[in-house]
C-alpha positions as CSV (number, residue, x, y, z in Angstrom):
1,M,64.7,47.4,130.6
2,S,66.9,47.4,127.4
3,K,64.9,49.2,124.3
4,S,66.7,47.1,121.0
5,T,64.2,49.0,118.4
6,L,65.0,52.4,117.7
7,P,62.4,54.8,116.8
8,Q,61.7,55.3,112.8
9,I,63.1,58.9,111.8
10,L,60.4,60.0,109.6
11,S,61.7,63.4,108.8
12,V,64.5,65.9,109.8
13,S,64.4,69.7,109.4
14,T,65.9,73.0,110.2
15,V,64.3,75.2,112.4
16,A,67.0,77.6,113.2
17,Q,70.2,78.1,112.3
18,S,73.2,80.6,114.1
19,R,76.7,80.9,113.2
20,L,77.6,78.1,115.5
21,F,74.7,76.0,116.0
22,T,71.9,74.2,113.7
23,I,69.0,73.4,115.5
24,E,66.7,70.6,113.4
25,Q,63.4,69.0,114.1
26,V,63.2,65.3,114.1
27,A,60.1,63.6,113.5
28,L,60.0,60.0,115.0
29,K,57.7,56.9,115.0
30,F,58.3,54.8,117.9
31,S,57.9,50.9,118.0
32,N,54.5,51.2,119.9
33,G,53.1,53.5,117.2
34,V,53.8,56.7,119.1
35,E,54.8,59.9,117.0
36,R,56.7,62.8,118.5
37,D,58.7,66.0,117.4
38,Y,62.0,66.2,118.9
39,E,64.4,69.1,118.6
40,R,68.4,68.5,118.8
41,M,71.5,70.2,117.7
42,K,73.1,69.3,114.6
43,N,75.9,67.0,114.9
44,H,78.7,68.3,112.6
45,G,80.7,65.0,113.4
46,R,84.1,65.8,114.1
47,G,83.7,65.8,118.0
48,A,85.4,67.3,120.4
49,V,88.8,66.7,123.0
50,M,89.6,67.6,126.9
51,V,92.9,67.1,128.1
52,V,93.8,66.7,131.8
53,P,97.4,67.7,131.6
54,F,100.1,66.7,134.4
55,I,103.4,68.7,134.3
56,N,104.8,66.2,136.5
57,A,102.9,63.5,138.9
58,Q,102.3,65.7,141.7
59,T,100.9,68.9,138.9
60,L,98.0,69.4,136.9
61,L,97.4,72.3,135.0
62,L,94.2,74.3,134.3
63,I,93.0,77.1,132.5
64,R,91.1,80.1,133.9
65,E,89.1,81.2,130.7
66,Y,85.7,83.5,130.0
67,A,82.7,81.4,129.9
68,C,79.9,83.3,127.8
69,G,77.2,80.8,129.3
70,T,77.9,81.4,132.8
71,H,79.3,85.0,132.2
72,R,82.2,84.3,134.4
73,Y,85.7,83.0,134.3
74,E,85.9,79.4,135.2
75,L,88.6,77.0,135.8
76,G,89.2,73.9,133.7
77,F,91.2,71.7,131.5
78,P,92.5,72.8,127.8
79,K,89.4,71.6,125.3
80,G,88.3,72.4,121.8
81,M,87.0,71.0,118.3
82,I,88.4,68.4,116.2
83,D,89.7,70.0,113.1
84,E,89.3,68.3,109.7
85,G,91.4,65.7,109.0
86,E,93.0,65.5,112.9
87,T,92.4,62.6,115.1
88,P,91.5,63.0,118.5
89,E,95.1,62.8,120.0
90,Q,96.3,65.3,117.2
91,A,93.5,67.9,118.4
92,A,94.3,67.1,122.1
93,N,98.0,68.1,121.3
94,R,97.1,70.8,119.2
95,E,94.5,72.4,122.1
96,L,97.4,71.9,124.8
97,K,99.9,74.0,122.4
98,E,97.4,76.5,122.0
99,E,96.0,76.6,125.7
100,I,98.7,76.0,128.0
101,G,102.1,76.2,125.8
102,F,102.8,72.8,126.1
103,G,102.6,69.5,123.9
104,A,102.4,66.2,125.0
105,N,104.5,62.6,124.4
106,K,101.9,60.6,126.3
107,F,98.1,60.5,126.0
108,I,95.9,58.1,127.9
109,P,92.5,58.1,126.8
110,L,90.0,58.2,129.2
111,K,86.4,57.6,127.7
112,S,84.5,59.8,125.0
113,L,81.4,61.5,126.7
114,A,78.3,62.1,125.0
115,M,77.9,66.1,126.4
116,A,74.0,66.0,126.4
117,P,73.0,63.2,124.5
118,T,69.0,64.0,124.3
119,Y,69.8,67.1,122.3
120,L,73.4,66.7,121.0
121,G,75.1,64.3,118.8
122,S,78.6,65.4,119.5
123,T,81.2,63.3,121.7
124,M,84.0,64.5,123.5
125,H,87.2,62.6,123.7
126,V,88.9,62.9,127.0
127,F,92.6,62.1,127.5
128,I,95.3,62.2,130.2
129,A,98.4,64.0,128.9
130,Q,102.1,63.5,130.4
131,E,105.7,64.0,129.3
132,L,105.0,67.4,128.4
133,Y,107.2,69.6,126.7
134,P,107.3,73.3,126.0
135,E,105.6,74.7,122.4
136,H,103.1,77.3,121.7
137,L,100.7,77.4,118.7
138,E,98.6,80.5,118.6
139,G,95.0,79.7,119.1
140,D,91.6,81.2,118.4
141,E,91.0,82.5,122.1
142,P,90.1,86.5,122.4
143,E,92.6,86.9,125.2
144,E,95.4,84.7,127.0
145,L,94.3,82.4,129.0
146,E,95.5,82.0,132.6
147,V,97.4,78.8,133.5
148,I,97.3,77.5,137.0
149,E,99.6,74.6,138.4
150,W,97.0,72.9,140.7
151,P,98.6,70.2,143.4
152,Y,97.4,67.0,142.0
153,G,97.3,66.0,146.0
154,Q,94.4,68.6,146.3
155,V,91.6,67.1,143.8
156,D,89.1,67.6,146.7
157,K,90.0,71.0,146.9
158,L,89.6,71.5,143.4
159,L,86.3,69.7,143.4
160,D,84.8,72.4,146.5
161,N,86.1,74.9,144.0
162,D,83.2,77.3,142.9
163,D,84.8,78.4,139.8
164,F,85.6,74.6,138.6
165,S,82.0,73.8,137.7
166,D,82.0,72.5,134.3
167,G,80.7,69.0,134.3
168,R,82.7,67.4,131.5
169,C,85.7,68.8,133.6
170,V,84.6,67.4,136.8
171,A,84.1,64.1,134.7
172,A,87.4,64.5,133.4
173,L,89.0,64.8,136.9
174,L,87.3,62.2,138.5
175,M,88.0,59.9,135.7
176,A,91.6,60.4,135.6
177,D,91.9,60.6,139.5
178,R,90.3,57.2,139.6
179,L,92.7,55.6,137.0
180,L,95.5,57.3,138.9
181,Q,94.7,56.7,142.3
182,P,92.4,53.6,142.1
183,S,92.6,53.0,145.9
184,R,91.3,56.6,146.5
């Protein structure tokens, strides 16, 4: 069943704030008259990018980086926030240069994902990057990221890897594989 009438926002207030996040309380009134308070992380508007980079048609590039949320090193794809004044493609290219030491001449947009739409308003734009060329920019990571070449023919093995657990990365890989190998 499709809902076409959005709830009315009665008020929005900040209930907590850290260096990185602002939590808002949103008072809503639904079309059936029910009022309810929700909490969400404030959307800062620019969004983020994630890139599935191909060094060649048979090889993906991954990074291994520390993930504070799980307190372990995770395999994933280059990703980061869109800086003020950047397009998603420009941010994707910058993140590639910062995280894997390559830029790309070709970006294929896959999809813009809502990361957790019940609580977050931010969007992550997912791309495939091809035609890579060496170029390194200084990033903001506290340690150098390990860049790992992964055979594209072993997508299933990557999906089975315990270190490859970020749902956004899994979605990006599956979308890229569906586009590049539609018969799989």
